C-alpha positions in Angstrom: 12.1 22.7 -25.9 8.8 24.0 -26.5 6.5 21.3 -25.2 7.4 18.8 -22.6 7.6 16.3 -25.5 10.5 18.2 -27.0 12.1 18.6 -23.6 13.2 15.0 -23.5 15.0 15.3 -26.8 17.3 18.3 -26.3 19.9 19.4 -24.0 17.9 22.6 -23.5 14.4 22.0 -22.1 11.1 23.8 -22.5 7.6 23.5 -21.1 4.2 24.5 -22.4 1.1 25.5 -20.3 -2.2 23.9 -21.1 -4.1 26.5 -19.1 -6.2 29.3 -20.7 -5.2 32.9 -20.3 -7.8 34.8 -18.1 -10.0 37.2 -20.0 -10.8 40.7 -18.9 -14.4 41.0 -17.7 -15.1 44.0 -19.9 -14.1 42.1 -23.0 -15.6 38.8 -22.0 -17.0 37.8 -25.4 -14.0 38.0 -27.7 -11.4 37.7 -25.0 -12.8 34.4 -23.7 -12.5 32.9 -27.2 -8.9 34.2 -27.4 -8.1 32.8 -24.0 -8.7 29.3 -25.2 -5.3 29.4 -27.0 -1.8 30.3 -25.7 1.1 31.1 -28.0 4.6 30.8 -26.5 8.1 30.8 -27.8 11.7 30.3 -26.8 15.3 30.9 -28.0 18.5 29.6 -26.6 22.2 29.5 -27.1 23.9 26.3 -26.0 27.6 25.6 -25.8 27.0 22.1 -27.3 23.7 20.6 -28.5 23.6 17.3 -26.7 20.8 14.9 -27.7 20.6 12.0 -25.2 24.3 12.4 -24.4 25.4 12.7 -28.1 26.6 15.9 -29.6 24.7 17.1 -32.7 26.7 20.3 -33.1 30.2 18.8 -33.2 31.2 20.3 -29.9 30.4 23.8 -31.0 27.8 26.4 -30.0 24.3 26.0 -31.3 21.4 28.4 -31.7 18.0 27.0 -30.9 14.4 28.2 -30.8 10.8 27.1 -31.0 7.1 28.2 -31.1 4.2 26.4 -29.4 0.5 26.8 -29.6 -1.6 25.2 -26.8 -5.4 25.0 -26.4 -7.2 25.1 -23.1 -8.3 21.5 -23.8 -4.7 20.3 -23.4 -4.0 19.8 -27.1 -0.9 21.5 -28.5 1.3 21.8 -31.7 4.7 23.2 -32.1 8.0 23.4 -33.9 11.6 23.6 -32.7 14.9 24.0 -34.6 18.6 23.9 -33.9 21.7 24.5 -35.8 23.8 21.3 -36.1 27.2 20.1 -37.4 27.1 20.0 -41.2 29.9 17.4 -41.2 27.6 14.8 -39.6 25.8 14.4 -43.0 22.4 15.8 -41.9 22.8 19.4 -43.2 23.1 22.4 -41.0 19.7 22.4 -39.3 17.4 20.1 -37.4 13.7 21.0 -37.5 11.2 19.2 -35.2 7.4 19.3 -35.7 5.2 17.9 -33.0 1.7 17.7 -31.5 0.0 16.0 -28.7 -2.1 16.4 -25.5 -0.9 17.3 -22.0 -3.0 17.6 -18.8 -3.7 16.5 -15.3 -5.3 13.0 -14.9 -5.3 12.9 -11.1 -4.3 15.2 -8.3 -0.6 15.7 -8.6 -0.3 13.5 -11.7 0.1 14.9 -15.3 0.3 13.1 -18.6 1.8 14.1 -21.9 1.4 12.0 -25.1 2.2 13.0 -28.7 4.1 12.5 -31.9 7.4 14.2 -33.0 8.8 14.4 -36.5 12.6 15.0 -36.8 13.4 16.7 -40.1 16.7 17.8 -41.6 15.6 20.2 -44.4 19.2 21.3 -45.5 20.4 17.8 -46.0 21.3 17.6 -49.7 22.8 14.1 -50.3 19.4 12.5 -51.0 19.7 10.1 -48.1 16.7 9.2 -45.9 17.2 11.2 -42.6 13.8 12.2 -41.4 11.9 10.0 -38.9 9.0 9.9 -36.4 9.0 9.2 -32.7 6.0 8.5 -30.5 6.4 10.0 -27.0 4.6 9.6 -23.6 5.5 10.8 -20.1 4.0 11.0 -16.6 4.8 13.8 -14.2 4.4 13.9 -10.5 6.1 15.0 -7.3 8.1 13.0 -4.8 8.1 15.3 -1.7 9.8 18.5 -2.8 11.1 16.9 -6.0 9.3 17.1 -9.4 9.7 13.8 -11.3 9.0 12.8 -14.9 9.0 9.3 -16.2 8.7 8.8 -19.9 9.5 6.9 -23.1 10.0 7.5 -26.8 9.6 4.9 -29.5 10.7 5.1 -33.1 9.5 2.2 -35.2 11.5 0.7 -38.1 11.6 3.5 -40.8 13.6 4.3 -43.9 16.0 6.6 -42.0 16.7 4.0 -39.2 18.6 0.7 -39.3 16.3 -0.6 -36.6 13.5 0.5 -34.3 14.5 2.4 -31.1 13.1 2.5 -27.6 14.2 5.3 -25.2 13.2 5.3 -21.5 14.1 8.2 -19.2 13.6 9.8 -15.8 14.0 13.5 -15.0 14.1 15.0 -11.6 13.9 18.7 -10.6 14.4 20.4 -7.2 13.8 24.1 -6.7 15.7 25.7 -3.8 13.2 27.5 -1.7 13.3 31.3 -1.8 16.0 31.3 -4.5 16.1 31.4 -8.3 18.1 28.2 -8.4 16.8 24.8 -9.6 18.8 21.5 -9.6 18.1 18.8 -12.2 19.1 15.2 -12.8 18.5 12.9 -15.8 18.9 9.2 -16.6 18.1 7.7 -20.0 18.2 4.2 -21.5 18.4 3.4 -25.2 17.6 0.1 -26.9 17.9 0.0 -30.6 19.1 2.2 -33.5 20.5 5.1 -31.4 22.5 3.1 -28.9 26.1 4.1 -28.4 27.5 0.6 -27.6 28.0 -2.4 -29.8 25.4 -4.5 -28.0 22.6 -2.1 -29.1 21.8 -0.7 -25.6 23.2 2.3 -23.7 22.6 4.7 -20.8 23.0 8.4 -20.8 22.9 10.6 -17.7 23.4 14.2 -16.5 23.1 16.6 -13.6 22.6 20.3 -13.8 21.5 23.6 -12.3 19.7 26.6 -13.6 19.5 30.2 -12.4 16.4 32.3 -13.2 17.8 35.8 -14.0 14.3 37.0 -14.7 10.9 35.4 -15.2 11.9 34.9 -18.9 15.7 34.7 -18.9 17.7 31.8 -17.4 21.2 30.5 -17.3 22.0 26.8 -17.1 24.9 24.5 -16.5 24.9 20.7 -17.1 27.3 17.8 -16.9 26.4 15.2 -19.6 27.8 11.7 -20.3 26.8 8.6 -22.2 27.8 4.9 -22.1 30.1 3.7 -24.8 33.3 4.7 -26.6 34.3 8.3 -25.9 34.7 10.2 -29.2 35.8 13.8 -28.9 33.1 16.4 -29.6 30.6 13.5 -30.1 30.2 11.2 -27.1 32.8 12.5 -24.7 31.5 13.8 -21.3 31.6 17.4 -20.5 30.1 20.5 -18.9 27.8 22.6 -21.1 26.1 25.9 -20.7 22.7 27.3 -21.8 21.4 30.9 -22.1 17.6 30.7 -22.7 14.8 33.2 -23.1 11.1 32.3 -23.1 8.2 34.4 -24.3 
């Protein structure tokens, strides 16, 4: 995505497990120590990299991938990258580095808190482009629906004209006895990344995914955002994802 922290940022979403891998009884000593950590990875091709409703790939395909390392205590670190549109002035790659803690705090309630650093290492104009965002979310279930409520906050930094608050809700419904899952998203921006003149905006989307195997999935999403519709930037559309997790 990738951790659930990264999942709120990208059009493609990822999840990380905070559970330890079981050790074989005959290798209890070394295997138990190994089982405290879990390494996972993901790769994806998306028809357009949409970040909170805005295209970062200029309406073109993007290649994405990440690696995450989680400890059984719930702490994790990870990195995720995507190709982006070089004409936007940020170079040709976004590289995210993040860390945090995720775990259950009550029956049916999970929490994820962390810090994410957005970097653009191929940007060569000398402009300030990199920035931090603090993130927090709460996950639960509403009947058969999985629900996540979260926020992201970027304080005033050299790369930003102002601070930025992002509030969002994500919903997920798996169809029983099928490999199909439906999703819905609503986000609200107040600050530097708003797409309207008054400094606030909404973005939203609905989608579905099909699990081809335990690791391979296909996704389709409709994404839109409030504000002027600029072709290959903020215009609404239907986008596709092919993702593989390891």
